N, C-alpha and C positions, 0 to 999 in steps of 0.2 A: 681663740678669742682675741687674737692680736689686734682686731679692729678697734678695741677700746684700750686706751692708754690711761691708767689711773694716775692721778696727781694728788699729792698731799699738800694741803694749804693750811696756814695758821690764820686764825681770826684775831682781831684786835684784842679780844677778851682772853686770848691764849689757848683756845681750843684748837685741836687739829681735826680737820675734815678731809674726807676723800672727795675729790672733784672728778666726776666722770660724766662725759657726754652732756655737759652743761648743767648737771644736777649735783647737789652736795649730799653726802652720806655720813652718818655717825657710826662709829665702831660699836658693834653689838655683841661681840664675844669672839673668842678663839677656841676652835675645836681641838680635840686630841690629835687629829690628823694634821694639825698645823694650819688648816684653813681658817681664814678670818671672815666673819660675817659683818656686813655693813648694811644699815637700813637707811632709807631716805630721810633727810632732815625734816621732811613734812609728814612724818608718821603720825604726829598728833592731829593732822588734818585728814587722816584716813588713807594716806598713800601707802601702798603695799610694795613698792619697788625695793629690791635688795640686790646686793652684790656679794659674791664670794671670791676672795683672793687666795692664792696659794702662798706658801711661805716666802716666795720671791716677789710677792705683790703683783703677780700676773692674774688677770681676770680669768676665773674658772667658769663661773655662771653669772649672768646678768639678767635678772628678772625686771624688765623695763615696764613695770605696771604703774607708771606715774598717773596720778589723777589731776595733774597741774602742768603748766608749762615750765620751761627752763627759767632759771633766775638770771638776772643781769648782774654782772659783777666786774670789778677791776682787781688787779693785783698791783699793790703799791710798789714804789721803788724799794721799799724795805722788805718786800716779799709777802706782805699781809693781804689776805683775802677780804674784800669789802663789798657788800651788796650795794647795788645802785637801784634806786626806785624808778 
């Protein structure tokens, strides 16, 4: 799964998100195996996309089942992630 390079970004509100393939994901738990599950930030809108990372933050599985397009964003000079409408 080297095709996808996960990036962790901070929002102005202080939250950390996973940015992958133009979509943002929220951490949803860590398993005993060390894998971490992330769900799409638009889960409340019915999006079923999810990502599993190993303990080295490499993508193991990416279920790209988004029901929406990518978001537009910028990364500020201070390194913050900001959505652009």
